[in-house]
N, C-alpha and C positions, 0 to 999 in steps of 0.2 A: 565493403563495410569495414570500418576501422574498429579497432579493439575498444575504443571509447563508447561505441554505440551498442556493443554486445553486453547484455545483462542476463546472467543465468537465472533461471527460475529457481525458487526455493525448493528444498526437498519436500516440504509439506505445503501444498497449495491451498489447503483448507484453513490455514492459520496465518495471521499477519504478525510477524515477530518484529516489533519496533526496536528491539535491543540488538539485533543482529544486522550489522551494516549492509551486507549484500542483499538481504531480504528487504530492508528499508529502501534501498536503491531500486529494486525490482518493482515493489508496490507503488512507489511514487511515480515511476514511469508508466506503469500499466494503468493506474487510475488517474494519471495526469493531475496530481496534487502535490503540494509542498510537503516537506517533512512535518511541519507543524500541523497542517490539516490532517495528515495521516494519523499522527499521534492523538489529536483531538477525537477523531472518529473512532480510533481503537479504544480510547478511554471511555467513550460514550456507550459503545455497544459491545465491547469485548473483542477478542482476537479472531473470531470467525471471519474468514475472508469475504464471504457473501454478505454478511451484515455490515462490514466495513465498506464494501462497495456500494451498498444501498445508502448508507449514511453519507458518504462523500457525494453521491449523486443528489441526494436530498438537499444538501447544503449548496450545491452548485445551482440548483434551480431557483433559489431564493433571490 
């Protein structure tokens, strides 16, 4: 595993912090979304990670 593939988990896994670059990188990889999609989901439902996960899945199914 190269260093480029390693992404550390955020300190608080219950919140999605789109302002903190390492957290943004983690959530985009875990949820398999772009930064724009992640920001839109976070703006729509708030920072709770479970809600953001549900919102990104909801949009993926459309």
